[in-house]
C-alpha positions, 0 to 999 in steps of 0.5 A: 255398194247397196243402193244402185243407180236409178234408185229414188230416194225422196226427191233425189235419184242416185247417180252413181257410187263414189265410195264407201269405208267403215263409216259411210257409203257415199253417193252421187245423186240428182235433186229432181225438184231443184235439179242439182247434184248433191251427195248422199250419205248412208251407213254401211251395210253392217250397221243399217240396223244399229241404232247407234250408229243410225242415231250417230248419222242423224246426229252428225245432220243436226250438227252440220245444219246448225252451222251455216258457213261458207268453209263447211260442207252444207247439208240439205236434209235426211232422207230414209231409204231402204238401208235406213236413214240418208245423209243429204249434203252439199256435193264438193267437186275438188280435191283434198288438201291431201292431194295437193300436198301430194301433188308435185306442184308447191303451194305458194305463201299465199296458197297456204294462207288463204286455206288456213284461214278459211280452215281456221273460220270452219273450226271458228264457227263450229266452235262457237255453235259449241261443237268440236270436229275431233278428226281435222286432217287434210283427208277432211279439207277439200278445195275447189278449183277456186280456191275455196275451202270445205271442211267436211266429215263431222261425223266424230263431231261432239257437242260441248255444253259451256265454253272450254276454260283451264281445267274444265275439260271434264264439263265440256265433253257431251255426255254421251262421249266416253271418257277416255275414248280414242278417237280420231286419227294418229298424226293428228291426235292432240296428246290429251286425246291420243291418252283417251282422255276428255277433249274440247276444242283444244284438240281441234286447234292441235290439229289444226296446227298439224295441217298447218305445219304440213301446209309449209313442210308437206308431211305431217309433224309427227310420223312412225313407221306403225302407229303406235310409232306415231302415238309415240311421237305425239305423245313424247317428241316435237316437229322438226322444227328445222324443216320449216322453209325459209320462206315461211312467215315469222308469225306462222312459225309462231302459231304453228308453235302455239297450236303444237303446245303438248300442254293443252293449258299452254296451247292456242285458247281459241282458233278465232285469234288464228283466224284474225292473226291469219286475216291481218297478215293476209295482206303482208302475206300477199307482199311476200309472195310478189317475188314468186313466179306469177305462174303459181297464182293465187290458187293454182290447183292441178285438176285431175279430170278422174278426181273431178269426174268421181268428186273425190271429196265427197268419199272423205265422208267415209274413213279411210285411216284404216285402210292407208295404214294397213295397205301393203300388208302389216308393217314392220315395228322400228325399235323402240327408241322412246319412253314407254307410252300408256293410253286406254280404249274404251269399249263401243257404247252401250256394251260390256267387254267379255264373253258369258264366261268371265275369267275362266279359259277364254282369251277376249282380247287379241293383237294381230300379230303386227300390232295393227289391229286390236280384236276383243269380244264384247256384247250389247244389253240383252244380246249376244257376245260377238267379236269386235275389230279396233284398228288403232289408227280408226276412229272405232271398232267394228263388229265382225259379223257372223260371229255372234255367240263368240267366247274367245278369239285369236288371229291367224299369223298373217292378220287376215283371218280370225279364229273365234268358238261359239256355239260348240264349234271352232270358227274361222273368219276372214277378218275384212267380213264374209261368212263363218267357216266351220272348222270342227265341233268342240264341247258347247258353252265351254271356255276354249283358248286357241293359237293359229300356226304358219302352217295352218294348224290350230292347237286348242285346249278347254277349261276341263284341260284334259289335252291340248288339241291339234286340226287343220284350219281346212277341218276335220277331227281333232287330234290330242297331241299333248294328254293331261295326267287324270286326276293330277293335272290339266294343260291348258293355254297352248301358243304357237311359236313363230316356226309353226312347229313348236308350241308352249302349253301351261301345266296346272296341278291340283296342288295349285302349282303349274308349269310351263312347257314347250313341245312339238307338234309330235308330243314331245314336251320340256319343262321351262319354268314354274308358273300358273298363268298363260304364256304369250311369245313376243319376238325376238326372246320374251315370254309374258305371263302373270303372277299374282296379277302382275305381268311379268317378262322373262327372257328365252332361248328357245333354241335351247329351251330354257330361261334365262335371267330373272323375270322383271316386271312389265305391268300391273294390275292385270285380271288374272285367276290362279284357279285356271290360269286366266289372264287379261291380256294379250300382245302382237308379235312384236310386243304391242300389249293390251290388258285389263286389269278389272279389279275393285269394281263392285260394291254391295249397295241396299235399295228399297223396292222402288228402286231408290239407292239407301245405302252402301255395305263395306268398300269398293272391292270385287264382290259378287254371289250374296246370301243373306241370313235368314234374320238378315243380320249377316251376309254371306259373300265372295270377294276376289283377292287382288293378285292371284285373283282367286276368291274367298268366302266373306261373312258381314255383321250388317248392324256392326258394318264389321266384315270377316273372311271365312276362308283363306286356302290358296284356291277358289272358294264362290257360292256359299248359301246358309244352312237353315238350322245350322251355324254352317255354310255350303260353298264351292271350293276349287283347289287346283281342279274343278269347284265341289261343294263343301260344308264349313261348320262356323262353330268349329271352322272345320270343313269337308268335301261333299262330292269330288266329281269331274263336272265343276259344282256351284252351290245353288241353295239348301232345302228349308230343313236343312238337310239337302244342298241343290247345286248346278253341274256342268256337263260334258258338253258345257251345259248345265244340270240341277243336282241335289245331294244329302248334307250329312250323307252325300254319296252322289248327286241325284238329278233335279232337271238334266235335260239338253238344254242348261238349267241353273240358279236354283232356289227353293221357295220358303214352303220347299213346296216350290223351286225356280230356277232359269233355263235357256230352253225357249233359246234365251234364259227364262225363269221357270217354276216347278214342284218340289219335290220335282216331278218333271213339268216346269211353269214359265214365269217371266216374259221376254227373258229373264234371270236371277229368281229370288223368292220374298221371305213368305213366299208370296212374291217371286222376283228376278231381273229381265234384260234391260236390268229391270227388277221384275216381279211376279205375285205367287198365288195358291195355285201355283205353279199351275198359273201365275199373274203377269209380271211387272216393273219395280226399277231399273238400275244401271247394271244388276250383279247377284242380289238377295232379298231381305225380310222388310223388302229391301235388296241388296245388290252387287252393283259396279262401282266403275260402269266398265273399266277400259283397256290400256294399251302399251307401247315401247314397254321394251325400251325399259327393259336391260338386254 
């Protein structure tokens, strides 16, 4: 616990710890002024400095402060302690409704009706204030020794701006709730909540129906052997109505059915109706109970001394669902019996999915082997990416402390630890938390993929694909066990089979073909079938991979080392790149699936200098890396090709809104720049190997490769005389150097900046006197300017971080993007690059992609058409497969 007994928090003295969970730590304390006992809730240590978690705790305080009701735990105030805000609340002494339901003493009709009526009254009070609880369950209901009910834990509650009406869900969810977020506990989620859709007070009515059913049956109406089975039951199955005992009042049976209508439009519309029904018939309920054994009593409660001593109800301020679901080790999913189900998970607020290296050799989604937890990589605005874990049975994801800078993540076979790549190292860390342990050094800032075997071996490969390496989790020096044929192929994407001796990997070739191989740890390999994708094994006999953006399955006889039957479709679309075999999907050992499409999410938009959106250019598509022609009449950009996930170069005639595709090879072409004085472009082309500089004549449509080297080359800009192209090239350690090469007589690139740091995104000033670029020498990306030709020195231009510097057409201003998605401008005087004026902000938009600046001062910017696409989770998809 983070606070010791005796600690003073305002007028409250901490007496003892009560409990802790993912959502908070709870303490018993004494109000020294009023001499009363209270409960104090603080954030877990991992989130004490998280502004979003702090605001959520404060929001919970405001919600509870607005609910002055005898059946809702009262809030006394909010204080500040060494760890942040502290919520001071009424300490409810008693037992949870879950404890009572697990007790051998049955509830009488009178008790059950009383509890139900009080719960409904508490919800009615919340709904009248426009508040939806979203996590009602027996664990969040406390019953005192006098039979008084208190509804607890409004940590997931959200305010709604208006009363709900049919079809009005979209208007009743507060703006800071991510559409589609799955919040709640699986067995008590409404169908719309489980599918990640918008929720309103009808979700509470569903949960109330679940609790009402359980008051009589003593078990939840929807159960499964795993989280996925439970969600399937909620979405696809009816409760066992025959389980309701014969003494269940008829009106209760009707009320439960009305609350558990899967179609929310047919569900009980107002919890106040339930309050009325339960109140009107309460006397009838008492009459019906007179023949019951009087020893039960109207409020008979077995009080456990230890429960009272620890005030167990207060523990429920902290979420415990994940502990209950995961206790005792991984659950064994049952054989699928229901229809396939698909729902969506959104990211934590104010984060973006993925690492610094999208669509290269990274695995940013990873299901735990038992399918109960999803690990993923996400990054906040201006923050380093890190690993998060989302237990499917919990309300939200939690970050894994110590994983900052993570590029790629994978699980240990027992689900207790994670492997990840960050800061030029392979590391491992306990999933429950702790310090990360370095396993070995790896080339920095490259895309990696890894897999962890049952014998504590890790296999990994990088985007360069020179070898598949083996290393013990105890550390040491990686040993190559499969080597690529130099200049012919790359070996990528290793994946251990359950025996820990064999693994599958993918070979990609320069002719854009590939092959899946089954190999052993001694390096012996056997070809399985042609493929250009990473491959994942699912028990007992399935391989999953992607072809043309569709996730496919293939039966595989591991003993014989051969595929059987034909591939079959599992899902589409899936984000995929044929250039690297990268595909954004993951599967647990038994087939829990998660994937992301990431398609058609960008569009090109004109903005004025004040940030006003002026006009859209073309349709929403996966566009990137824009470059205006000198007269602003044409635009070069790259666009992802749905299916193979490769990129082509396109040109837009802006005045006519007419688009032409300039390249259409099976490979990838990106980063096109104009060649001044010629009808030509230079771009980077990847045809089964690293991207190489390529020149294209727009009149003759002929192409020629300028340089073909092992390092990745991305064109940045061409000198204003049209003679030389500046480009960034990946080093063996994964950083970027800035290079330059003549267009007409290329022999080898000459370095402009090749320090131990990364320099990239070069731009020549209009008069060719200066160059701008980005460097991470200070520990974060900053914009610099230097003389051209480069003589050595450089001058910092940005303040507080910056990227994507672009020159005004006359060279008198330099624009860049600050980490807050704010467009900045720096005046360029005659004394440049010795000194610059302070940058000043122009405007801020939700998210910046690439951009360019027109002669009239307008900006054409790549902006997201969809802010962030959620992760799709699929359950029981194997049920549709014919064996």
